[in-house]
C-alpha positions as CSV (number, residue, x, y, z in Angstrom):
1,M,0.1,0.2,0.1
2,G,1.4,3.3,-0.9
3,M,1.6,6.2,1.6
4,E,1.9,10.0,0.8
5,F,3.1,12.8,3.2
6,G,3.0,16.4,2.3
7,W,3.9,19.7,3.7
8,W,5.1,23.5,2.8
9,K,8.4,24.7,3.0
10,T,10.0,28.1,2.6
11,T,13.5,29.0,1.5
12,Q,15.0,32.2,0.9
13,E,16.0,31.1,-2.9
14,D,12.8,29.5,-3.9
15,G,10.3,31.1,-1.6
16,K,7.3,28.9,-0.5
17,F,6.6,25.6,-2.2
18,Q,4.8,22.3,-1.6
19,I,6.6,19.1,-0.9
20,V,4.9,15.6,-1.5
21,V,6.5,12.5,-0.6
22,N,5.3,9.0,-2.0
23,V,6.4,5.5,-0.4
24,H,5.6,2.6,-2.1
25,G,7.2,-1.0,-2.0
26,G,10.5,0.2,-0.3
27,N,10.7,3.2,-3.0
28,I,10.4,6.8,-2.2
29,E,9.5,9.6,-4.5
30,W,10.1,13.2,-3.8
31,S,8.2,15.8,-5.7
32,R,7.7,19.6,-5.2
33,K,5.6,22.2,-6.9
34,Q,5.5,26.0,-6.7
35,G,2.3,27.7,-7.2
36,H,-1.4,26.6,-8.0
37,H,-1.0,26.1,-11.6
38,A,2.6,24.8,-11.9
39,Q,3.3,21.1,-12.5
40,W,5.1,18.7,-9.9
41,V,8.9,18.3,-10.7
42,A,11.0,16.0,-8.7
43,Y,12.7,17.3,-5.8
44,G,15.9,16.4,-4.4
45,P,18.2,15.6,-2.8
46,P,16.3,16.1,0.4
47,D,18.4,17.8,3.1
48,E,18.3,16.4,6.8
49,E,15.4,19.0,7.6
50,D,13.2,17.2,4.6
51,W,14.1,13.7,6.3
52,D,13.2,14.9,9.8
53,R,10.0,16.4,8.6
54,L,9.1,13.1,7.0
55,I,9.9,11.2,10.0
56,F,7.7,13.6,12.0
57,E,4.8,13.5,9.7
58,A,5.0,9.6,9.6
59,E,5.3,9.3,13.5
60,K,2.2,11.3,13.9
61,R,0.1,8.6,11.9
62,V,1.2,5.9,14.0
63,P,-1.0,6.4,17.2
64,R,-3.9,7.1,14.7
65,R,-3.3,3.9,13.2
66,L,-3.0,5.1,9.6
67,I,0.2,3.3,9.4
68,S,1.8,0.4,11.2
69,P,4.8,0.5,13.2
70,K,6.4,-1.9,10.7
71,Q,5.5,0.9,7.8
72,F,7.1,3.4,10.2
73,A,10.1,1.5,10.6
74,A,10.5,1.0,6.9
75,I,10.1,4.6,6.2
76,K,12.8,5.6,8.7
77,A,15.2,2.7,7.1
78,L,14.8,4.5,3.5
79,R,16.7,7.5,5.2
80,P,20.4,7.6,3.8
81,G,23.0,6.6,6.5
82,C,20.4,4.9,8.5
83,D,21.4,1.5,10.0
84,L,17.9,-0.2,10.4
85,K,18.3,-2.3,7.2
């Protein structure tokens, strides 16, 4: 089952834009769009702040049973440099 996470981010260089992360079958896809009528484009590489936000958003869904603890562990294992694999 695929999972989608999204939030807004603001940087000095790019201004405000939306980030969406799709996780499906051990694969992760980062996309971004800036503006209502803009197309989604690949986003990356994500920095540590982006990974922290993804983990935070996923962690909020575990107590509400929107994702299982096993799915949460799989998302954390996708982070580069993570030794959970």
